[in-house]
Each structure stands twice: as C-alpha cells, then as structure tokens.
C-alpha positions in Angstrom: -63.6 -43.9 -66.4 -63.9 -41.1 -69.0 -61.8 -39.0 -67.4 -59.0 -42.8 -67.1 -59.1 -43.3 -70.0 -58.2 -39.8 -71.8 -54.7 -40.2 -70.4 -54.4 -44.0 -71.0 -55.3 -42.3 -75.3 -52.1 -39.7 -73.9 -54.1 -36.7 -72.6 -53.6 -34.5 -70.6 -56.0 -33.0 -68.7 -56.8 -30.7 -65.5 -59.4 -29.8 -63.3 -60.3 -26.5 -60.9 -62.9 -24.3 -59.7 -63.7 -20.8 -62.3 -66.4 -18.6 -59.5 -68.0 -22.2 -58.9 -67.9 -24.1 -61.4 -65.4 -27.3 -62.7 -63.6 -26.2 -65.8 -62.1 -29.2 -67.1 -58.6 -28.7 -69.4 -57.9 -32.0 -71.8 -54.9 -30.7 -74.0 -53.1 -33.8 -76.3 -50.1 -32.6 -79.0 -50.9 -29.0 -79.9 -55.3 -28.6 -79.7 -56.9 -28.5 -76.2 -60.7 -28.4 -74.8 -62.4 -26.4 -72.3 -65.6 -27.4 -71.1 -67.2 -25.7 -68.4 -69.5 -27.7 -66.0 -73.0 -28.3 -66.6 -72.5 -25.9 -70.1 -73.0 -27.5 -73.0 -70.2 -26.9 -75.2 -67.1 -26.8 -75.2 -64.5 -25.5 -76.7 -61.7 -26.3 -78.2 -58.2 -24.0 -79.1 -55.7 -25.9 -82.6 -53.6 -24.6 -84.7 -56.0 -23.3 -87.3 -58.0 -21.1 -85.0 -60.8 -21.4 -82.3 -64.1 -22.8 -82.5 -67.7 -24.1 -80.4 -69.0 -27.0 -80.0 -72.0 -28.6 -79.4 -71.3 -31.9 -76.1 -74.3 -34.9 -76.7 -73.9 -34.2 -72.0 -72.8 -31.9 -70.4 -69.5 -32.9 -68.3 -71.0 -32.9 -64.5 -69.7 -33.8 -61.3 -71.5 -36.2 -59.4 -70.9 -37.4 -55.3 -67.3 -36.0 -55.6 -66.8 -38.0 -59.4 -66.6 -36.4 -63.0 -68.6 -37.9 -65.4 -66.4 -35.8 -68.8 -68.5 -37.1 -72.6 -65.3 -38.5 -73.0 -66.4 -39.1 -77.7 -66.8 -35.0 -78.2 -63.6 -35.5 -76.3 -62.0 -37.5 -78.9 -64.1 -37.3 -81.4 -62.4 -33.2 -81.1 -58.8 -34.1 -80.3 -58.9 -36.3 -82.9 -59.2 -39.5 -82.5 -62.4 -41.7 -83.9 -64.7 -43.0 -81.7 -66.5 -46.2 -83.3 -69.4 -48.5 -81.1 -70.5 -52.5 -82.2 -73.6 -52.9 -81.4 -73.2 -56.8 -80.5 -71.1 -56.8 -77.9 -72.2 -53.1 -76.7 -68.5 -52.2 -76.8 -66.3 -49.0 -78.4 -63.2 -48.5 -80.5 -60.1 -45.4 -80.0 -58.0 -44.7 -82.2 -56.0 -41.8 -83.8 -57.0 -40.8 -86.8 
C-alpha cells in the first residue's frame, strides 16, 4: 500500500539489494530519500544538502512484501500528512 500510495503522489521508487540488505530510494522532484532495510535512519538529500532522519519505524520486508514508513517519507519529500481519528483516515497533500 505505502509504495503504491507514494507512487500515486508522483514519487519514483527503486529497490535493490546491497550486501544482502534491501535499499529503497524514493525520489520526488529534487528530494531523494534512501532507506536501508531494518535501519532506523533515512538519508534525505535536497538542494540544501544531506541529512539523517530518525524513522518512527524502519522499513522491512516480510513474506515478499516491502513495508515503508510512509509518513516519515512523505513528510521529508515535502508533503503534509494529516490523520483523522474520527474515521481513522489519512490525508496527504503537497505543502
């Protein structure tokens, strides 16, 4: 779900294995986020430079499925994420 949702927002996503660890790159415009499987750190590169962001949840692979921390990625790509408790829904919009 998260991968498709990010793609629907216009992000480009790639996946590869490096030293037997999954690496996901998510790019939107001039912003790039790189996540390593089971790591709690995401590297975000923008025109202003590079930063390390602590993730609420690491990205994992389970039974052939990739699970990404969508909120952390979306917010660092420049989106605003809102959660509505009343109906347990999220809204993601460009800032």
